[in-house]
Structures are given as C-alpha cells and as structure tokens.
Biopython code that builds the backbone (N, CA, C, O; Angstrom):
import numpy as np
from Bio.PDB.StructureBuilder import StructureBuilder

atoms = [
    (1, "UNK", "N", (12.522, 47.291, 28.538)),
    (1, "UNK", "CA", (11.809, 46.006, 28.394)),
    (1, "UNK", "C", (11.592, 45.839, 26.578)),
    (1, "UNK", "O", (10.780, 46.615, 26.074)),
    (2, "UNK", "N", (12.234, 44.955, 25.753)),
    (2, "UNK", "CA", (13.071, 44.948, 24.501)),
    (2, "UNK", "C", (11.250, 44.257, 25.136)),
    (2, "UNK", "O", (10.634, 44.092, 26.189)),
    (3, "UNK", "N", (11.032, 44.016, 23.262)),
    (3, "UNK", "CA", (9.842, 43.625, 22.732)),
    (3, "UNK", "C", (10.128, 42.560, 21.747)),
    (3, "UNK", "O", (11.189, 42.503, 21.125)),
    (4, "UNK", "N", (8.952, 41.542, 21.594)),
    (4, "UNK", "CA", (8.981, 40.615, 20.882)),
    (4, "UNK", "C", (8.430, 40.957, 19.640)),
    (4, "UNK", "O", (7.211, 41.124, 19.596)),
    (5, "UNK", "N", (9.102, 41.095, 18.616)),
    (5, "UNK", "CA", (7.805, 41.559, 17.450)),
    (5, "UNK", "C", (7.444, 39.860, 16.220)),
    (5, "UNK", "O", (6.848, 39.829, 15.144)),
    (6, "UNK", "N", (8.253, 38.446, 17.181)),
    (6, "UNK", "CA", (8.061, 37.386, 16.575)),
    (6, "UNK", "C", (7.049, 37.086, 15.967)),
    (6, "UNK", "O", (6.129, 37.155, 16.782)),
    (7, "UNK", "N", (6.574, 36.712, 14.742)),
    (7, "UNK", "CA", (4.569, 36.083, 14.771)),
    (7, "UNK", "C", (4.921, 34.214, 14.708)),
    (7, "UNK", "O", (5.708, 33.399, 14.226)),
    (8, "UNK", "N", (3.084, 34.375, 16.009)),
    (8, "UNK", "CA", (3.205, 33.175, 16.180)),
    (8, "UNK", "C", (2.303, 33.177, 15.389)),
    (8, "UNK", "O", (1.675, 34.193, 15.093)),
    (9, "UNK", "N", (1.952, 31.286, 14.608)),
    (9, "UNK", "CA", (0.719, 30.939, 14.420)),
    (9, "UNK", "C", (0.049, 30.422, 15.546)),
    (9, "UNK", "O", (0.508, 30.404, 16.688)),
    (10, "UNK", "N", (-1.191, 29.950, 15.143)),
    (10, "UNK", "CA", (-2.121, 29.600, 15.602)),
    (10, "UNK", "C", (-1.763, 28.012, 17.218)),
    (10, "UNK", "O", (-2.296, 27.607, 18.251)),
    (11, "UNK", "N", (-0.845, 27.803, 16.564)),
    (11, "UNK", "CA", (-0.623, 26.067, 16.959)),
    (11, "UNK", "C", (0.968, 26.595, 18.263)),
    (11, "UNK", "O", (1.879, 25.872, 18.667)),
    (12, "UNK", "N", (0.711, 27.970, 18.542)),
    (12, "UNK", "CA", (2.270, 28.477, 18.816)),
    (12, "UNK", "C", (3.499, 28.401, 18.019)),
    (12, "UNK", "O", (4.096, 29.452, 18.251)),
    (13, "UNK", "N", (4.189, 27.681, 17.185)),
    (13, "UNK", "CA", (4.792, 27.652, 16.130)),
    (13, "UNK", "C", (5.230, 29.015, 15.559)),
    (13, "UNK", "O", (4.358, 29.878, 15.453)),
    (14, "UNK", "N", (6.636, 29.328, 15.138)),
    (14, "UNK", "CA", (6.820, 30.551, 15.210)),
    (14, "UNK", "C", (6.651, 30.522, 13.277)),
    (14, "UNK", "O", (6.827, 29.625, 12.453)),
    (15, "UNK", "N", (6.300, 31.743, 13.177)),
    (15, "UNK", "CA", (5.143, 31.704, 12.001)),
    (15, "UNK", "C", (6.151, 31.189, 10.634)),
    (15, "UNK", "O", (5.847, 30.402, 9.738)),
    (16, "UNK", "N", (7.380, 31.904, 10.835)),
    (16, "UNK", "CA", (8.235, 31.427, 9.819)),
    (16, "UNK", "C", (8.582, 29.886, 9.323)),
    (16, "UNK", "O", (8.576, 29.385, 8.199)),
    (17, "UNK", "N", (8.821, 29.463, 10.343)),
    (17, "UNK", "CA", (9.109, 27.792, 10.536)),
    (17, "UNK", "C", (7.785, 27.367, 9.985)),
    (17, "UNK", "O", (7.872, 26.940, 8.833)),
    (18, "UNK", "N", (6.587, 27.369, 10.497)),
    (18, "UNK", "CA", (5.199, 27.261, 10.126)),
    (18, "UNK", "C", (4.979, 27.410, 8.039)),
    (18, "UNK", "O", (4.283, 26.782, 7.241)),
    (19, "UNK", "N", (6.076, 28.667, 7.868)),
    (19, "UNK", "CA", (5.538, 28.649, 6.465)),
    (19, "UNK", "C", (6.573, 28.317, 5.310)),
    (19, "UNK", "O", (6.559, 28.429, 4.085)),
    (20, "UNK", "N", (7.484, 27.853, 6.262)),
    (20, "UNK", "CA", (8.201, 26.881, 5.373)),
    (20, "UNK", "C", (7.982, 24.648, 5.268)),
    (20, "UNK", "O", (8.245, 23.723, 4.499)),
    (21, "UNK", "N", (7.423, 24.864, 6.466)),
    (21, "UNK", "CA", (6.877, 23.731, 5.898)),
    (21, "UNK", "C", (5.881, 23.128, 4.715)),
    (21, "UNK", "O", (5.664, 24.191, 4.134)),
    (22, "UNK", "N", (5.078, 22.070, 3.916)),
    (22, "UNK", "CA", (4.525, 21.782, 3.100)),
    (22, "UNK", "C", (3.408, 22.135, 3.261)),
    (22, "UNK", "O", (3.102, 22.043, 4.450)),
    (23, "UNK", "N", (2.296, 22.657, 2.388)),
    (23, "UNK", "CA", (1.306, 22.717, 2.685)),
    (23, "UNK", "C", (0.640, 21.452, 2.750)),
    (23, "UNK", "O", (1.144, 20.431, 2.284)),
    (24, "UNK", "N", (-0.398, 21.483, 3.273)),
    (24, "UNK", "CA", (-1.787, 20.471, 3.565)),
    (24, "UNK", "C", (-1.083, 19.948, 2.099)),
    (24, "UNK", "O", (0.070, 19.605, 1.840)),
    (25, "UNK", "N", (-2.267, 20.043, 1.293)),
    (25, "UNK", "CA", (-2.535, 20.428, 0.176)),
    (25, "UNK", "C", (-1.755, 19.100, -0.560)),
    (25, "UNK", "O", (-2.145, 17.969, -0.849)),
    (26, "UNK", "N", (-0.226, 19.941, -0.743)),
    (26, "UNK", "CA", (0.539, 19.315, -1.720)),
    (26, "UNK", "C", (0.922, 18.128, -1.171)),
    (26, "UNK", "O", (1.473, 17.202, -1.765)),
    (27, "UNK", "N", (0.455, 18.208, 0.586)),
    (27, "UNK", "CA", (1.083, 16.346, 1.338)),
    (27, "UNK", "C", (-0.194, 15.386, 0.396)),
    (27, "UNK", "O", (0.032, 14.308, -0.153)),
    (28, "UNK", "N", (-1.498, 16.097, 0.405)),
    (28, "UNK", "CA", (-2.121, 15.580, -0.067)),
    (28, "UNK", "C", (-2.118, 14.631, -1.242)),
    (28, "UNK", "O", (-2.113, 13.403, -1.336)),
    (29, "UNK", "N", (-2.123, 15.789, -2.241)),
    (29, "UNK", "CA", (-2.068, 15.695, -3.161)),
    (29, "UNK", "C", (-0.705, 14.385, -3.526)),
    (29, "UNK", "O", (-1.103, 13.307, -3.967)),
    (30, "UNK", "N", (0.505, 14.542, -3.355)),
    (30, "UNK", "CA", (1.535, 13.535, -3.454)),
    (30, "UNK", "C", (0.510, 11.764, -3.053)),
    (30, "UNK", "O", (0.498, 10.878, -3.907)),
    (31, "UNK", "N", (-0.299, 11.565, -1.543)),
    (31, "UNK", "CA", (-0.113, 10.520, -1.340)),
    (31, "UNK", "C", (-0.846, 9.821, -2.517)),
    (31, "UNK", "O", (-0.587, 8.730, -3.024)),
    (32, "UNK", "N", (-2.547, 11.369, -3.062)),
    (32, "UNK", "CA", (-3.074, 10.667, -4.004)),
    (32, "UNK", "C", (-2.260, 9.913, -5.015)),
    (32, "UNK", "O", (-2.342, 8.705, -5.240)),
    (33, "UNK", "N", (-1.013, 11.273, -5.923)),
    (33, "UNK", "CA", (-0.174, 10.644, -6.988)),
    (33, "UNK", "C", (0.583, 9.208, -6.332)),
    (33, "UNK", "O", (0.607, 8.229, -7.078)),
    (34, "UNK", "N", (0.892, 9.145, -5.636)),
    (34, "UNK", "CA", (1.633, 8.051, -4.764)),
    (34, "UNK", "C", (0.568, 6.426, -5.140)),
    (34, "UNK", "O", (0.852, 5.392, -5.744)),
    (35, "UNK", "N", (-0.318, 6.757, -4.645)),
    (35, "UNK", "CA", (-1.218, 5.777, -4.151)),
    (35, "UNK", "C", (-2.012, 5.510, -6.011)),
    (35, "UNK", "O", (-2.582, 4.490, -6.400)),
    (36, "UNK", "N", (-1.771, 6.764, -6.791)),
    (36, "UNK", "CA", (-2.509, 5.852, -7.893)),
    (36, "UNK", "C", (-1.630, 5.444, -8.689)),
    (36, "UNK", "O", (-2.068, 4.999, -9.750)),
    (37, "UNK", "N", (-0.156, 5.436, -8.499)),
    (37, "UNK", "CA", (0.941, 5.104, -9.003)),
    (37, "UNK", "C", (1.014, 3.403, -8.564)),
    (37, "UNK", "O", (1.097, 2.449, -9.337)),
    (38, "UNK", "N", (0.975, 3.392, -7.602)),
    (38, "UNK", "CA", (1.334, 2.274, -7.573)),
    (38, "UNK", "C", (0.039, 0.704, -6.985)),
    (38, "UNK", "O", (0.186, -0.499, -6.772)),
    (39, "UNK", "N", (-0.964, 1.554, -6.947)),
    (39, "UNK", "CA", (-2.595, 0.705, -6.655)),
    (39, "UNK", "C", (-3.577, 0.515, -8.244)),
    (39, "UNK", "O", (-4.771, 0.729, -8.034)),
    (40, "UNK", "N", (-3.354, 0.269, -9.274)),
    (40, "UNK", "CA", (-2.926, -0.114, -10.665)),
    (40, "UNK", "C", (-4.704, -0.718, -10.457)),
    (40, "UNK", "O", (-5.661, -0.472, -11.192)),
    (41, "UNK", "N", (-4.662, -1.630, -9.087)),
    (41, "UNK", "CA", (-6.153, -2.779, -9.173)),
    (41, "UNK", "C", (-7.234, -1.452, -8.706)),
    (41, "UNK", "O", (-8.376, -1.382, -9.158)),
    (42, "UNK", "N", (-6.951, -0.947, -8.223)),
    (42, "UNK", "CA", (-8.427, -0.078, -7.493)),
    (42, "UNK", "C", (-8.997, 1.035, -8.694)),
    (42, "UNK", "O", (-8.461, 1.514, -9.693)),
    (43, "UNK", "N", (-10.304, 1.185, -8.097)),
    (43, "UNK", "CA", (-10.820, 1.406, -9.563)),
    (43, "UNK", "C", (-11.027, 3.102, -9.231)),
    (43, "UNK", "O", (-10.834, 4.054, -9.987)),
    (44, "UNK", "N", (-11.405, 3.085, -8.077)),
    (44, "UNK", "CA", (-11.364, 4.617, -7.414)),
    (44, "UNK", "C", (-10.627, 5.237, -5.884)),
    (44, "UNK", "O", (-11.170, 4.709, -4.913)),
    (45, "UNK", "N", (-9.596, 6.166, -5.527)),
    (45, "UNK", "CA", (-9.135, 5.841, -4.596)),
    (45, "UNK", "C", (-9.506, 7.655, -3.888)),
    (45, "UNK", "O", (-9.085, 8.648, -4.482)),
    (46, "UNK", "N", (-10.344, 7.755, -2.563)),
    (46, "UNK", "CA", (-10.080, 8.788, -2.137)),
    (46, "UNK", "C", (-9.834, 8.741, -0.982)),
    (46, "UNK", "O", (-9.773, 7.682, -0.357)),
    (47, "UNK", "N", (-9.598, 10.189, -0.352)),
    (47, "UNK", "CA", (-9.085, 10.066, 0.877)),
    (47, "UNK", "C", (-10.664, 11.274, 1.713)),
    (47, "UNK", "O", (-11.414, 12.083, 1.166)),
    (48, "UNK", "N", (-10.536, 10.746, 3.380)),
    (48, "UNK", "CA", (-11.558, 11.121, 3.758)),
    (48, "UNK", "C", (-11.493, 11.821, 5.358)),
    (48, "UNK", "O", (-11.447, 11.024, 6.296)),
    (49, "UNK", "N", (-11.490, 13.021, 5.601)),
    (49, "UNK", "CA", (-11.204, 13.280, 7.110)),
    (49, "UNK", "C", (-12.739, 13.314, 7.685)),
    (49, "UNK", "O", (-13.610, 13.896, 7.038)),
    (50, "UNK", "N", (-13.066, 12.591, 9.075)),
    (50, "UNK", "CA", (-13.252, 12.901, 9.729)),
    (50, "UNK", "C", (-13.239, 12.665, 11.208)),
    (50, "UNK", "O", (-14.068, 11.929, 11.745)),
    (51, "UNK", "N", (-12.074, 13.440, 12.019)),
    (51, "UNK", "CA", (-11.457, 13.423, 12.979)),
    (51, "UNK", "C", (-9.801, 12.546, 12.515)),
    (51, "UNK", "O", (-8.736, 12.906, 13.018)),
    (52, "UNK", "N", (-9.892, 11.495, 11.588)),
    (52, "UNK", "CA", (-8.584, 11.106, 11.015)),
    (52, "UNK", "C", (-8.780, 11.151, 9.986)),
    (52, "UNK", "O", (-9.899, 11.381, 9.526)),
    (53, "UNK", "N", (-7.528, 10.900, 9.159)),
    (53, "UNK", "CA", (-7.526, 10.918, 7.528)),
    (53, "UNK", "C", (-7.887, 9.670, 6.974)),
    (53, "UNK", "O", (-7.218, 8.781, 7.501)),
    (54, "UNK", "N", (-8.633, 9.266, 6.169)),
    (54, "UNK", "CA", (-8.503, 7.783, 5.898)),
    (54, "UNK", "C", (-8.708, 7.885, 5.036)),
    (54, "UNK", "O", (-9.633, 8.628, 4.708)),
    (55, "UNK", "N", (-7.831, 7.072, 3.956)),
    (55, "UNK", "CA", (-8.024, 6.406, 2.795)),
    (55, "UNK", "C", (-9.211, 5.103, 2.394)),
    (55, "UNK", "O", (-9.748, 4.303, 3.160)),
    (56, "UNK", "N", (-9.418, 5.324, 0.309)),
    (56, "UNK", "CA", (-10.162, 4.561, 0.372)),
    (56, "UNK", "C", (-9.862, 3.847, -0.728)),
    (56, "UNK", "O", (-9.313, 4.586, -1.545)),
    (57, "UNK", "N", (-9.988, 2.603, -1.167)),
    (57, "UNK", "CA", (-9.651, 2.666, -2.663)),
    (57, "UNK", "C", (-10.546, 1.101, -2.476)),
    (57, "UNK", "O", (-10.303, 0.158, -1.722)),
    (58, "UNK", "N", (-11.865, 1.324, -3.689)),
    (58, "UNK", "CA", (-12.637, 1.229, -4.250)),
    (58, "UNK", "C", (-12.060, -0.144, -5.909)),
    (58, "UNK", "O", (-11.876, 0.189, -7.079)),
    (59, "UNK", "N", (-11.930, -1.679, -5.258)),
    (59, "UNK", "CA", (-11.746, -2.903, -5.700)),
    (59, "UNK", "C", (-12.688, -3.075, -6.995)),
    (59, "UNK", "O", (-13.348, -2.040, -7.088)),
    (60, "UNK", "N", (-13.020, -3.984, -8.049)),
    (60, "UNK", "CA", (-14.123, -4.573, -8.540)),
    (60, "UNK", "C", (-14.219, -5.667, -8.502)),
    (60, "UNK", "O", (-15.322, -6.160, -8.266)),
    (61, "UNK", "N", (-12.732, -6.725, -8.791)),
    (61, "UNK", "CA", (-12.517, -7.914, -8.666)),
    (61, "UNK", "C", (-12.125, -8.294, -7.195)),
    (61, "UNK", "O", (-11.062, -7.707, -6.989)),
    (62, "UNK", "N", (-12.475, -8.986, -6.100)),
    (62, "UNK", "CA", (-12.579, -9.647, -4.880)),
    (62, "UNK", "C", (-11.231, -10.822, -5.576)),
    (62, "UNK", "O", (-11.334, -11.865, -4.929)),
    (63, "UNK", "N", (-10.635, -10.889, -6.121)),
    (63, "UNK", "CA", (-9.233, -11.327, -5.881)),
    (63, "UNK", "C", (-7.706, -10.246, -6.139)),
    (63, "UNK", "O", (-6.644, -10.692, -6.572)),
    (64, "UNK", "N", (-7.918, -8.955, -5.799)),
    (64, "UNK", "CA", (-7.598, -8.032, -6.036)),
    (64, "UNK", "C", (-7.121, -7.495, -4.942)),
    (64, "UNK", "O", (-6.078, -6.856, -4.805)),
    (65, "UNK", "N", (-8.213, -7.875, -3.876)),
    (65, "UNK", "CA", (-8.372, -7.167, -2.067)),
    (65, "UNK", "C", (-7.002, -7.743, -1.458)),
    (65, "UNK", "O", (-6.430, -7.166, -0.534)),
    (66, "UNK", "N", (-6.610, -8.700, -1.933)),
    (66, "UNK", "CA", (-5.155, -9.474, -0.600)),
    (66, "UNK", "C", (-3.706, -8.797, -1.247)),
    (66, "UNK", "O", (-2.620, -8.759, -0.670)),
    (67, "UNK", "N", (-4.153, -8.067, -3.171)),
    (67, "UNK", "CA", (-2.851, -7.574, -2.985)),
    (67, "UNK", "C", (-3.206, -6.244, -2.780)),
    (67, "UNK", "O", (-2.181, -5.774, -2.285)),
    (68, "UNK", "N", (-4.074, -5.292, -2.859)),
    (68, "UNK", "CA", (-4.057, -4.073, -2.960)),
    (68, "UNK", "C", (-3.975, -4.163, -0.968)),
    (68, "UNK", "O", (-2.863, -3.702, -0.711)),
    (69, "UNK", "N", (-4.427, -4.412, -0.096)),
    (69, "UNK", "CA", (-3.521, -4.830, 1.312)),
    (69, "UNK", "C", (-2.423, -5.400, 1.972)),
    (69, "UNK", "O", (-2.036, -5.512, 3.135)),
    (70, "UNK", "N", (-2.113, -5.666, 1.047)),
    (70, "UNK", "CA", (-0.127, -6.450, 0.901)),
    (70, "UNK", "C", (0.470, -4.986, 0.403)),
    (70, "UNK", "O", (1.322, -4.887, 1.286)),
    (71, "UNK", "N", (0.659, -3.573, -0.518)),
    (71, "UNK", "CA", (0.560, -2.735, -1.275)),
    (71, "UNK", "C", (0.867, -1.837, -0.598)),
    (71, "UNK", "O", (1.922, -1.213, -0.482)),
    (72, "UNK", "N", (-0.832, -1.706, 0.233)),
    (72, "UNK", "CA", (-1.064, -0.581, 1.276)),
    (72, "UNK", "C", (-0.348, -0.656, 2.108)),
    (72, "UNK", "O", (0.225, 0.357, 2.507)),
    (73, "UNK", "N", (-0.108, -1.964, 2.705)),
    (73, "UNK", "CA", (0.520, -1.954, 3.978)),
    (73, "UNK", "C", (2.306, -1.595, 4.405)),
    (73, "UNK", "O", (2.925, -1.117, 5.356)),
    (74, "UNK", "N", (2.670, -2.297, 2.731)),
    (74, "UNK", "CA", (3.995, -1.524, 2.855)),
    (74, "UNK", "C", (4.859, -0.138, 2.212)),
    (74, "UNK", "O", (5.963, 0.398, 2.313)),
    (75, "UNK", "N", (3.476, 0.044, 1.446)),
    (75, "UNK", "CA", (3.527, 1.710, 0.760)),
    (75, "UNK", "C", (3.665, 3.004, 1.774)),
    (75, "UNK", "O", (2.907, 3.399, 2.660)),
    (76, "UNK", "N", (4.676, 3.408, 1.396)),
    (76, "UNK", "CA", (4.876, 5.220, 2.305)),
    (76, "UNK", "C", (5.970, 4.774, 4.036)),
    (76, "UNK", "O", (5.926, 5.591, 4.956)),
    (77, "UNK", "N", (6.610, 3.788, 4.153)),
    (77, "UNK", "CA", (7.400, 3.842, 5.161)),
    (77, "UNK", "C", (6.562, 3.309, 6.333)),
    (77, "UNK", "O", (7.144, 3.045, 7.384)),
    (78, "UNK", "N", (5.152, 3.122, 6.219)),
    (78, "UNK", "CA", (4.313, 2.905, 7.482)),
    (78, "UNK", "C", (3.397, 3.837, 7.590)),
    (78, "UNK", "O", (3.121, 4.237, 8.721)),
    (79, "UNK", "N", (2.668, 4.434, 6.343)),
    (79, "UNK", "CA", (2.352, 5.745, 6.557)),
    (79, "UNK", "C", (0.569, 5.372, 6.566)),
    (79, "UNK", "O", (-0.360, 6.045, 7.013)),
    (80, "UNK", "N", (0.569, 3.724, 5.728)),
    (80, "UNK", "CA", (-1.391, 3.522, 6.380)),
    (80, "UNK", "C", (-0.929, 2.273, 7.512)),
    (80, "UNK", "O", (0.112, 1.620, 7.582)),
    (81, "UNK", "N", (-1.957, 2.254, 8.204)),
    (81, "UNK", "CA", (-2.354, 1.830, 9.411)),
    (81, "UNK", "C", (-3.398, 1.296, 9.144)),
    (81, "UNK", "O", (-4.079, 1.729, 8.213)),
    (82, "UNK", "N", (-3.820, 0.147, 9.940)),
    (82, "UNK", "CA", (-5.233, -0.306, 10.467)),
    (82, "UNK", "C", (-5.873, -0.672, 8.872)),
    (82, "UNK", "O", (-6.972, -0.272, 8.489)),
    (83, "UNK", "N", (-5.132, -1.336, 8.228)),
    (83, "UNK", "CA", (-5.858, -1.641, 6.865)),
    (83, "UNK", "C", (-7.143, -3.124, 7.234)),
    (83, "UNK", "O", (-7.103, -4.211, 7.809)),
    (84, "UNK", "N", (-8.577, -1.957, 6.188)),
    (84, "UNK", "CA", (-9.708, -3.229, 6.269)),
    (84, "UNK", "C", (-10.258, -3.348, 5.210)),
    (84, "UNK", "O", (-9.786, -2.962, 4.141)),
    (85, "UNK", "N", (-11.272, -3.868, 5.357)),
    (85, "UNK", "CA", (-12.017, -4.351, 4.284)),
    (85, "UNK", "C", (-14.006, -4.428, 4.413)),
    (85, "UNK", "O", (-14.713, -5.264, 4.975)),
    (86, "UNK", "N", (-14.320, -3.377, 3.754)),
    (86, "UNK", "CA", (-15.390, -3.242, 3.473)),
    (86, "UNK", "C", (-16.759, -3.172, 2.155)),
    (86, "UNK", "O", (-16.630, -3.107, 0.933)),
    (87, "UNK", "N", (-17.603, -3.203, 2.717)),
    (87, "UNK", "CA", (-18.419, -2.985, 1.016)),
    (87, "UNK", "C", (-18.928, -1.173, 1.083)),
    (87, "UNK", "O", (-19.499, -0.454, 1.904)),
    (88, "UNK", "N", (-18.178, -0.968, -0.650)),
    (88, "UNK", "CA", (-18.462, 0.147, -0.993)),
    (88, "UNK", "C", (-19.943, 0.645, -1.150)),
    (88, "UNK", "O", (-20.760, -0.013, -1.794)),
    (89, "UNK", "N", (-20.241, 1.772, -0.570)),
    (89, "UNK", "CA", (-21.372, 2.714, -0.331)),
    (89, "UNK", "C", (-21.601, 2.895, -1.811)),
    (89, "UNK", "O", (-20.765, 3.372, -2.579)),
    (90, "UNK", "N", (-23.199, 2.337, -2.254)),
    (90, "UNK", "CA", (-23.766, 2.025, -4.028)),
    (90, "UNK", "C", (-23.130, 1.574, -4.765)),
    (90, "UNK", "O", (-23.395, 1.692, -5.962)),
    (91, "UNK", "N", (-21.969, 0.837, -4.293)),
    (91, "UNK", "CA", (-21.666, 0.258, -5.432)),
    (91, "UNK", "C", (-21.580, -1.100, -5.273)),
    (91, "UNK", "O", (-20.413, -1.482, -5.368)),
    (92, "UNK", "N", (-22.555, -2.176, -5.021)),
    (92, "UNK", "CA", (-22.723, -3.113, -4.315)),
    (92, "UNK", "C", (-21.707, -4.409, -5.211)),
    (92, "UNK", "O", (-21.478, -5.425, -4.555)),
    (93, "UNK", "N", (-21.167, -4.345, -6.579)),
    (93, "UNK", "CA", (-20.417, -5.008, -6.880)),
    (93, "UNK", "C", (-18.766, -4.295, -6.751)),
    (93, "UNK", "O", (-18.129, -4.799, -7.676)),
    (94, "UNK", "N", (-18.055, -3.539, -6.135)),
    (94, "UNK", "CA", (-17.109, -3.220, -6.111)),
    (94, "UNK", "C", (-17.035, -3.504, -4.371)),
    (94, "UNK", "O", (-18.126, -3.599, -3.809)),
    (95, "UNK", "N", (-15.778, -3.639, -3.522)),
    (95, "UNK", "CA", (-15.454, -3.565, -2.449)),
    (95, "UNK", "C", (-13.847, -2.750, -2.013)),
    (95, "UNK", "O", (-12.860, -2.634, -2.739)),
    (96, "UNK", "N", (-14.021, -2.302, -0.678)),
    (96, "UNK", "CA", (-13.217, -1.268, -0.571)),
    (96, "UNK", "C", (-12.628, -1.801, 0.859)),
    (96, "UNK", "O", (-13.070, -2.467, 1.796)),
    (97, "UNK", "N", (-10.735, -0.807, 0.353)),
    (97, "UNK", "CA", (-9.767, -1.484, 1.284)),
    (97, "UNK", "C", (-9.740, 0.049, 2.283)),
    (97, "UNK", "O", (-9.431, 1.023, 1.597)),
    (98, "UNK", "N", (-9.905, 0.239, 3.167)),
    (98, "UNK", "CA", (-9.650, 1.562, 3.498)),
    (98, "UNK", "C", (-8.512, 1.578, 4.692)),
    (98, "UNK", "O", (-8.475, 0.422, 5.113)),
    (99, "UNK", "N", (-7.591, 2.370, 5.401)),
    (99, "UNK", "CA", (-7.024, 2.562, 5.467)),
    (99, "UNK", "C", (-6.891, 4.414, 6.503)),
    (99, "UNK", "O", (-7.261, 5.546, 6.191)),
    (100, "UNK", "N", (-6.034, 3.732, 8.017)),
    (100, "UNK", "CA", (-6.298, 5.601, 8.504)),
    (100, "UNK", "C", (-4.092, 5.762, 8.004)),
    (100, "UNK", "O", (-3.112, 5.023, 8.089)),
    (101, "UNK", "N", (-4.384, 7.173, 7.527)),
    (101, "UNK", "CA", (-3.139, 7.354, 6.968)),
    (101, "UNK", "C", (-2.633, 8.915, 8.436)),
    (101, "UNK", "O", (-3.144, 9.711, 9.224)),
    (102, "UNK", "N", (-0.789, 8.234, 7.689)),
    (102, "UNK", "CA", (-0.901, 8.650, 9.707)),
    (102, "UNK", "C", (0.349, 10.171, 8.849)),
    (102, "UNK", "O", (1.329, 9.569, 8.409)),
    (103, "UNK", "N", (0.483, 11.511, 8.605)),
    (103, "UNK", "CA", (1.588, 11.921, 8.079)),
    (103, "UNK", "C", (2.846, 12.263, 8.689)),
    (103, "UNK", "O", (3.789, 12.638, 7.991)),
]
sb = StructureBuilder()
sb.init_structure("model")
sb.init_model(0)
sb.init_chain("A")
sb.init_seg("    ")
for serial, (resi, resn, name, xyz) in enumerate(atoms, 1):
    if name == "N":
        sb.init_residue(resn, " ", resi, " ")
    sb.init_atom(name, np.array(xyz, "f"), 0.0, 1.0, " ", f" {name:<3s}", serial, name[0])
structure = sb.get_structure()
C-alpha cells in the first residue's frame, strides 16, 4: 500500500498551497497602507479583531465623516462593509467610522 507523504496544514489544505498564500501580516499591512493613502482626513487608523476584523478611522472634523464613509465604501472592491459612526473612546472631540473588513 502506497504511503501518502503529503504534509497538510491545520485547515486540511496542502501545506505547499498554504505556504504559497500571502501571509496574514502582509495582507493586514497592505490594508493599512491602502487606508492611510486614501484616508487623509483620518487622524488615526486601526484594525481590531474580536471574532471579526474591523477597521476604525478616527476623524476630528465632523464635516469629514460623510467623505470618509463614502471613500471607505468605494475602496478595496467592496472589502469594507457595514460602515457605521460612533464615538472615539477617550477622545471626546473625535468621531469614529467603523467598518467590517472582508479579506
């Protein structure tokens, strides 16, 4: 009986196939670079993962919120969805735009 010497990763994909994918840190760095370039109105851009990958853009000027939301919705071929507004923790004069990131 022939033996299978193929190495598999945790998610049952072939290890060679998994190794040829772009590392997650590189993907996240590319997302941050894309956002930093496009969102000049944002004072701070951060990624957060608590079961879902979210991006937070902190904006000081309330007038910039509609522009940031529109840019975010159009950026990355639909990578950003469920765009919402909220308060920025510990920064009472900032506004936060949050979106779900789908890689």
